[in-house]
BALUM-90804 format. One line per 5 residues: number of its first residue (from 1); for each residue x, y, z of N, C-alpha, C. Coordinates in Angstrom, 3 decimals. Layout:
N
NUM	X:Y:Z:X:Y:Z:X:Y:Z  ...
This chain:
75
1	0.717:-0.680:-0.161:-0.762:0.014:-0.081:0.583:1.085:-0.449  0.328:2.311:-1.212:1.219:3.415:-0.943:0.427:4.868:0.381  1.472:5.579:0.624:0.683:6.390:1.638:-0.752:7.387:1.088  -1.003:7.459:1.778:-2.061:8.835:0.892:-0.953:10.410:1.471  -0.579:10.974:-0.100:-0.054:12.305:0.215:-1.152:13.493:1.518
6	-2.588:13.402:1.458:-2.585:14.150:2.291:-2.278:15.412:2.104  -2.176:16.187:0.779:-2.036:17.326:0.996:-2.956:18.697:1.650  -4.649:18.041:1.324:-5.227:19.222:2.348:-5.147:18.956:3.796  -3.995:17.982:3.810:-4.273:17.161:5.885:-5.581:16.972:6.633  -6.161:16.555:5.900:-7.949:17.380:6.543:-8.782:16.057:6.104
11	-7.419:14.651:5.155:-8.672:14.103:4.497:-9.660:12.391:4.607  -8.899:11.773:5.737:-9.450:11.133:6.509:-9.046:9.534:5.989  -7.729:9.688:4.777:-7.231:8.117:4.285:-6.359:8.401:4.653  -5.455:7.018:4.611:-4.013:5.902:5.370:-3.831:6.211:3.672  -3.953:5.165:2.789:-3.165:4.675:1.492:-4.361:4.268:1.123
16	-3.239:3.352:-0.052:-4.394:3.445:-1.824:-3.697:1.820:-1.904  -4.039:1.323:-2.881:-2.685:0.277:-3.286:-4.056:0.045:-5.263  -3.775:0.935:-5.938:-3.775:0.717:-7.088:-3.480:-0.828:-7.954  -4.537:-1.490:-7.996:-4.570:-1.839:-9.386:-5.732:-2.537:-10.582  -4.392:-2.848:-11.718:-5.715:-2.899:-12.869:-6.504:-2.242:-12.901
21	-7.330:-3.163:-12.456:-8.651:-2.778:-12.677:-9.090:-2.994:-11.072  -8.509:-2.059:-10.167:-8.904:-1.879:-8.811:-8.627:-0.160:-7.964  -8.989:-0.113:-7.351:-8.895:0.361:-5.892:-8.324:-0.174:-4.651  -7.346:-0.033:-3.810:-8.046:-0.511:-2.491:-7.557:1.137:-1.801  -8.465:1.530:-0.292:-7.926:2.586:-0.191:-8.533:2.697:1.955
26	-7.876:2.287:2.395:-7.486:2.515:3.749:-7.711:3.722:4.595  -8.800:3.961:5.441:-8.791:5.285:5.554:-8.088:5.634:7.173  -8.179:6.080:7.976:-7.141:6.821:9.014:-8.019:5.609:10.566  -8.806:4.811:10.396:-9.464:3.935:11.226:-9.340:2.647:10.586  -8.233:2.382:10.177:-8.451:1.462:9.911:-8.443:-0.093:8.834
31	-10.270:0.967:8.370:-11.455:0.201:7.422:-10.248:0.490:6.335  -10.838:-0.801:5.335:-10.151:-1.365:3.938:-11.112:-1.484:2.862  -11.114:-0.799:2.340:-12.605:-0.940:1.028:-11.785:-1.088:-0.403  -12.345:-2.387:-0.883:-12.174:-2.452:-2.139:-13.146:-2.270:-3.954  -12.341:-0.728:-4.417:-13.127:-0.474:-5.577:-12.913:-0.807:-6.466
36	-13.954:-1.620:-7.642:-13.693:-2.224:-9.114:-14.078:-2.286:-9.777  -12.912:-1.639:-11.418:-14.714:-1.806:-12.451:-15.067:-2.225:-12.492  -15.755:-3.332:-11.908:-17.041:-4.204:-11.727:-18.059:-3.373:-10.507  -17.664:-2.905:-9.762:-18.191:-2.162:-8.459:-19.033:-1.094:-8.634  -17.777:-0.009:-9.474:-18.027:1.618:-9.272:-18.316:1.829:-10.341
41	-18.017:1.194:-11.849:-17.487:0.999:-12.831:-15.886:1.797:-13.612  -15.246:2.200:-14.478:-13.974:2.536:-14.805:-13.895:3.967:-14.345  -14.738:5.027:-15.170:-14.181:6.043:-15.209:-14.627:6.500:-13.859  -14.913:5.690:-12.547:-14.726:6.581:-11.253:-13.259:5.556:-11.033  -12.419:4.449:-10.867:-11.697:3.981:-10.292:-10.410:4.845:-11.161
46	-10.687:5.289:-12.490:-9.500:5.692:-13.325:-9.354:6.983:-12.402  -10.329:8.062:-12.010:-9.729:8.759:-11.070:-9.984:8.717:-10.160  -10.210:7.657:-9.641:-9.397:7.839:-8.594:-8.765:6.741:-8.029  -7.834:6.861:-9.112:-6.338:6.034:-8.842:-5.237:7.699:-9.935  -6.004:8.270:-9.999:-5.265:9.042:-10.163:-5.616:10.536:-9.364
51	-6.762:10.589:-8.420:-6.837:11.801:-7.650:-6.318:11.020:-6.561  -6.298:9.865:-5.925:-5.209:9.135:-5.239:-3.426:9.194:-4.974  -2.765:8.855:-6.943:-1.333:9.727:-6.640:-1.172:11.343:-6.510  -2.282:11.302:-7.356:-2.317:13.551:-6.812:-2.033:13.693:-5.204  -2.809:12.260:-4.293:-3.056:13.635:-2.433:-3.625:13.888:-2.227
56	-4.222:14.679:-3.428:-5.124:15.522:-3.050:-6.944:15.081:-3.497  -8.021:15.132:-2.397:-8.780:14.797:-3.169:-10.074:13.694:-3.161  -8.933:12.453:-2.939:-9.892:11.224:-2.706:-10.866:11.479:-1.960  -11.091:11.535:-0.833:-12.183:11.143:0.405:-13.559:12.300:-0.615  -12.781:12.970:-1.046:-14.422:13.937:-1.424:-15.268:13.392:-2.580
61	-13.390:12.421:-3.401:-14.588:11.749:-4.006:-15.504:10.710:-3.888  -14.710:10.107:-3.331:-15.531:8.767:-2.474:-16.790:9.481:-2.597  -16.316:10.319:-1.222:-18.227:10.780:-1.284:-18.959:11.287:-1.949  -18.616:12.174:-3.042:-19.446:12.085:-4.019:-20.324:11.236:-4.898  -19.230:9.999:-5.014:-19.612:9.944:-6.283:-19.225:7.965:-5.965
66	-18.737:6.962:-5.644:-19.092:5.385:-4.668:-18.871:5.375:-3.798  -19.500:6.613:-2.651:-19.282:5.773:-1.695:-20.190:4.610:-0.904  -20.652:4.113:-1.775:-20.884:2.497:-1.629:-21.169:1.481:-2.690  -20.416:1.657:-3.292:-20.108:1.392:-4.468:-19.229:0.523:-4.465  -18.199:-0.262:-3.545:-17.423:-0.712:-2.942:-17.626:-2.002:-3.302
71	-16.255:-3.077:-4.056:-16.916:-4.325:-4.578:-16.529:-4.823:-2.872  -15.965:-4.515:-1.804:-16.300:-5.499:-0.837:-15.336:-4.773:0.516  -15.751:-4.785:1.708:-14.895:-4.093:2.819:-14.253:-5.141:2.857  -12.334:-4.993:3.425:-11.701:-6.614:2.888:-11.064:-6.101:5.172  -11.355:-4.703:5.983:-10.915:-5.278:6.802:-12.237:-3.710:7.212
């Protein structure tokens, strides 16, 4: 997992992992969610990947676009 840069210092996200067709997102409370092309759609996953690498706006994107569209809660 890559540490989320959290440039705005207010995201609540700790880390992420990017795969070909998925992204895993770990929150500060250690909960871990898997979002996939199948669960959230390819355009959303690709945007989440870009936002994650930039270190700003991922939590906002999740809340506005894919909040409940995760494939599974891993932890």
